[in-house]
Structures are given as C-alpha cells and as structure tokens.
ZADO-1210 file (C-alpha; in nm, 4 decimals, padded with zeros to 6 digits):
<atoms>
<atom x="-00.2186" y="-01.0398" z="-00.9858" code="UNK" pos="1"/>
<atom x="-00.4383" y="-01.1949" z="-01.2518" code="UNK" pos="2"/>
<atom x="-00.6485" y="-00.9248" z="-01.4158" code="UNK" pos="3"/>
<atom x="-00.8520" y="-01.1377" z="-01.6515" code="UNK" pos="4"/>
<atom x="-01.0940" y="-01.4032" z="-01.5281" code="UNK" pos="5"/>
<atom x="-01.1951" y="-01.7067" z="-01.7309" code="UNK" pos="6"/>
<atom x="-01.4599" y="-01.5068" z="-01.9185" code="UNK" pos="7"/>
<atom x="-01.2032" y="-01.2629" z="-02.0613" code="UNK" pos="8"/>
<atom x="-01.3472" y="-00.9716" z="-01.8617" code="UNK" pos="9"/>
<atom x="-01.1021" y="-00.7395" z="-01.6885" code="UNK" pos="10"/>
<atom x="-01.1152" y="-00.7452" z="-01.3095" code="UNK" pos="11"/>
<atom x="-01.1438" y="-00.4141" z="-01.1204" code="UNK" pos="12"/>
<atom x="-00.8246" y="-00.2578" z="-00.9911" code="UNK" pos="13"/>
<atom x="-00.7528" y="-00.3371" z="-00.6248" code="UNK" pos="14"/>
<atom x="-00.6172" y="-00.0156" z="-00.4725" code="UNK" pos="15"/>
<atom x="-00.5674" y="-00.1628" z="-00.1247" code="UNK" pos="16"/>
<atom x="-00.3513" y="-00.4522" z="-00.2465" code="UNK" pos="17"/>
<atom x="-00.1447" y="-00.2233" z="-00.4691" code="UNK" pos="18"/>
<atom x="-00.1016" y="00.0264" z="-00.1835" code="UNK" pos="19"/>
<atom x="00.0232" y="-00.2513" z="00.0467" code="UNK" pos="20"/>
<atom x="00.2750" y="-00.3634" z="-00.2160" code="UNK" pos="21"/>
<atom x="00.3985" y="-00.0084" z="-00.2758" code="UNK" pos="22"/>
<atom x="00.4199" y="00.0706" z="00.0971" code="UNK" pos="23"/>
<atom x="00.6289" y="-00.2403" z="00.1603" code="UNK" pos="24"/>
<atom x="00.8562" y="-00.1584" z="-00.1341" code="UNK" pos="25"/>
<atom x="00.9121" y="00.2033" z="-00.0244" code="UNK" pos="26"/>
<atom x="00.9673" y="00.0979" z="00.3368" code="UNK" pos="27"/>
<atom x="01.2357" y="-00.1422" z="00.2168" code="UNK" pos="28"/>
<atom x="01.4390" y="00.1313" z="00.0484" code="UNK" pos="29"/>
<atom x="01.7378" y="00.2583" z="00.2457" code="UNK" pos="30"/>
<atom x="01.7855" y="00.5719" z="00.0366" code="UNK" pos="31"/>
<atom x="01.6032" y="00.7712" z="-00.2329" code="UNK" pos="32"/>
<atom x="01.6088" y="00.5927" z="-00.5684" code="UNK" pos="33"/>
<atom x="01.4751" y="00.8564" z="-00.8078" code="UNK" pos="34"/>
<atom x="01.7131" y="00.9687" z="-01.0851" code="UNK" pos="35"/>
<atom x="01.8066" y="01.2874" z="-00.8959" code="UNK" pos="36"/>
<atom x="01.8009" y="01.1130" z="-00.5523" code="UNK" pos="37"/>
<atom x="01.5332" y="01.3469" z="-00.4085" code="UNK" pos="38"/>
<atom x="01.2454" y="01.0976" z="-00.3903" code="UNK" pos="39"/>
<atom x="01.1667" y="00.7408" z="-00.2991" code="UNK" pos="40"/>
<atom x="00.9942" y="00.5886" z="-00.6016" code="UNK" pos="41"/>
<atom x="00.8108" y="00.2637" z="-00.6728" code="UNK" pos="42"/>
<atom x="00.6546" y="00.1754" z="-01.0057" code="UNK" pos="43"/>
<atom x="00.2798" y="00.1165" z="-01.0003" code="UNK" pos="44"/>
<atom x="00.2030" y="-00.2217" z="-01.1523" code="UNK" pos="45"/>
<atom x="00.1006" y="-00.2281" z="-01.5160" code="UNK" pos="46"/>
<atom x="-00.1993" y="-00.4462" z="-01.4268" code="UNK" pos="47"/>
<atom x="-00.3287" y="-00.1926" z="-01.1750" code="UNK" pos="48"/>
<atom x="-00.2883" y="00.1010" z="-01.4134" code="UNK" pos="49"/>
<atom x="-00.4517" y="-00.0886" z="-01.7006" code="UNK" pos="50"/>
<atom x="-00.7640" y="-00.1565" z="-01.4930" code="UNK" pos="51"/>
<atom x="-00.7699" y="00.1600" z="-01.2798" code="UNK" pos="52"/>
<atom x="-01.0143" y="00.4445" z="-01.3172" code="UNK" pos="53"/>
<atom x="-00.9443" y="00.7953" z="-01.1864" code="UNK" pos="54"/>
<atom x="-01.1359" y="00.6920" z="-00.8764" code="UNK" pos="55"/>
<atom x="-00.9086" y="00.3881" z="-00.8300" code="UNK" pos="56"/>
<atom x="-00.5900" y="00.5962" z="-00.8502" code="UNK" pos="57"/>
<atom x="-00.7379" y="00.8322" z="-00.5907" code="UNK" pos="58"/>
<atom x="-00.8128" y="00.5337" z="-00.3665" code="UNK" pos="59"/>
<atom x="-00.4553" y="00.4153" z="-00.4136" code="UNK" pos="60"/>
<atom x="-00.3110" y="00.7467" z="-00.2973" code="UNK" pos="61"/>
<atom x="-00.5495" y="00.7615" z="00.0018" code="UNK" pos="62"/>
<atom x="-00.4572" y="00.4058" z="00.1019" code="UNK" pos="63"/>
<atom x="-00.0862" y="00.4897" z="00.1228" code="UNK" pos="64"/>
<atom x="00.0510" y="00.5953" z="00.4644" code="UNK" pos="65"/>
<atom x="00.2363" y="00.8855" z="00.3002" code="UNK" pos="66"/>
<atom x="00.0483" y="01.2156" z="00.3102" code="UNK" pos="67"/>
<atom x="00.2584" y="01.3642" z="00.0313" code="UNK" pos="68"/>
<atom x="00.2713" y="01.0717" z="-00.2130" code="UNK" pos="69"/>
<atom x="00.2264" y="01.1606" z="-00.5785" code="UNK" pos="70"/>
<atom x="00.1679" y="00.9672" z="-00.8992" code="UNK" pos="71"/>
<atom x="00.3749" y="01.0538" z="-01.2020" code="UNK" pos="72"/>
<atom x="00.6513" y="00.9664" z="-01.4383" code="UNK" pos="73"/>
<atom x="01.0267" y="00.9617" z="-01.3804" code="UNK" pos="74"/>
<atom x="01.2752" y="01.1049" z="-01.6275" code="UNK" pos="75"/>
<atom x="01.4191" y="00.8259" z="-01.8378" code="UNK" pos="76"/>
<atom x="01.1817" y="00.5597" z="-01.6990" code="UNK" pos="77"/>
<atom x="00.8673" y="00.4059" z="-01.8485" code="UNK" pos="78"/>
<atom x="00.5508" y="00.3735" z="-01.6438" code="UNK" pos="79"/>
<atom x="00.3772" y="00.5509" z="-01.3587" code="UNK" pos="80"/>
<atom x="00.5464" y="00.5775" z="-01.0198" code="UNK" pos="81"/>
<atom x="00.4433" y="00.6631" z="-00.6662" code="UNK" pos="82"/>
<atom x="00.6978" y="00.9120" z="-00.5381" code="UNK" pos="83"/>
<atom x="00.7568" y="01.0407" z="-00.1848" code="UNK" pos="84"/>
<atom x="01.0027" y="01.3263" z="-00.1155" code="UNK" pos="85"/>
<atom x="01.2999" y="01.2098" z="00.0910" code="UNK" pos="86"/>
<atom x="01.2664" y="01.4872" z="00.3497" code="UNK" pos="87"/>
<atom x="00.9055" y="01.3876" z="00.4210" code="UNK" pos="88"/>
<atom x="00.9497" y="01.0135" z="00.4642" code="UNK" pos="89"/>
<atom x="00.9747" y="00.9047" z="00.8236" code="UNK" pos="90"/>
<atom x="01.0534" y="00.5374" z="00.8148" code="UNK" pos="91"/>
<atom x="00.9880" y="00.4715" z="01.1817" code="UNK" pos="92"/>
<atom x="00.6438" y="00.6225" z="01.1562" code="UNK" pos="93"/>
<atom x="00.5634" y="00.4202" z="00.8455" code="UNK" pos="94"/>
<atom x="00.7042" y="00.0975" z="00.9831" code="UNK" pos="95"/>
<atom x="00.4993" y="00.1528" z="01.2985" code="UNK" pos="96"/>
<atom x="00.1861" y="00.1950" z="01.0880" code="UNK" pos="97"/>
<atom x="00.2669" y="-00.1230" z="00.8960" code="UNK" pos="98"/>
<atom x="00.3180" y="-00.3186" z="01.2195" code="UNK" pos="99"/>
<atom x="-00.0061" y="-00.1813" z="01.3641" code="UNK" pos="100"/>
<atom x="-00.1956" y="-00.2746" z="01.0474" code="UNK" pos="101"/>
<atom x="-00.0523" y="-00.6291" z="01.0559" code="UNK" pos="102"/>
<atom x="-00.1439" y="-00.6664" z="01.4257" code="UNK" pos="103"/>
<atom x="-00.4983" y="-00.5455" z="01.3605" code="UNK" pos="104"/>
<atom x="-00.5366" y="-00.7829" z="01.0655" code="UNK" pos="105"/>
<atom x="-00.4149" y="-01.0741" z="01.2799" code="UNK" pos="106"/>
<atom x="-00.6637" y="-00.9851" z="01.5546" code="UNK" pos="107"/>
<atom x="-00.9485" y="-00.9582" z="01.3047" code="UNK" pos="108"/>
<atom x="-00.8745" y="-01.3094" z="01.1765" code="UNK" pos="109"/>
<atom x="-00.8920" y="-01.4784" z="01.5187" code="UNK" pos="110"/>
<atom x="-01.1916" y="-01.7072" z="01.5571" code="UNK" pos="111"/>
<atom x="-01.4544" y="-01.5933" z="01.8063" code="UNK" pos="112"/>
<atom x="-01.4044" y="-01.9020" z="02.0222" code="UNK" pos="113"/>
<atom x="-01.0450" y="-01.8067" z="02.1050" code="UNK" pos="114"/>
<atom x="-01.1355" y="-01.4809" z="02.2764" code="UNK" pos="115"/>
<atom x="-01.1326" y="-01.4961" z="02.6517" code="UNK" pos="116"/>
<atom x="-01.4103" y="-01.3486" z="02.8600" code="UNK" pos="117"/>
<atom x="-01.3769" y="-01.2124" z="03.2069" code="UNK" pos="118"/>
<atom x="-01.6581" y="-01.3073" z="03.4372" code="UNK" pos="119"/>
<atom x="-01.7458" y="-01.1998" z="03.7880" code="UNK" pos="120"/>
<atom x="-01.7938" y="-01.4611" z="04.0488" code="UNK" pos="121"/>
<atom x="-02.1072" y="-01.4279" z="04.2507" code="UNK" pos="122"/>
<atom x="-02.0606" y="-01.4596" z="04.6262" code="UNK" pos="123"/>
</atoms>
C-alpha cells in the first residue's frame, strides 16, 4: 500500500484493508506460530503503523473477526503483531464470516439492472 501521495503527504491508515489482510493471513495458518506456540500471530504492516493513530489501531482491532485479538510485540521479533490465543480461534467460524463478507461484497457490487423483480399479474 502506497502511503505517500504525489504531494509528499502521508495518507491516513486504512484499518479495514489492514484487518482484511491480517484476517486472511491468520485464517491461512494451520497451527499457532508465536515463539511459544500459544498464539496465532501476524505482523501489522509497517505502513499502517507509521500512519496509524490510537483511533486507527482501535478501528483495526474492532474490524477483526476475533473478539480476543491483541496488539503487541513478540519475543525476539521486531514490529507490532496481532495475536489471537490458539484456544480461542475457531477457524470454521472465521472462515464462515469471511465467506459471508465476500458474498455480501459481491451482492453490493451488482448493478441495479441485474436484480430481478417479482410482479403480480392482474386478472
């Protein structure tokens, strides 16, 4: 994601896009990947963190489908990570939410002319 426009001004952090990226990355993990193997962890992009305010990081956490997601560091790793405890992650539930979100987005993008209308015939 490009964070600087042609004028050299930083663009605001996009919590929704970052949350989608993190959700997909966590959903793709088959087992916990934290150093002590107790959490699923995905690094928050440097670009997001550079441009994010406290409000933006709060939006990021609220946009994730994990109720117990946390932001923090990992021992021996640089950067900020979203972590989810392994006992709390229910992949089926999360994958279902992702599928539902994709279906809703696809429906929202359909042009109005493609929707069918049911009409009553007058006798």
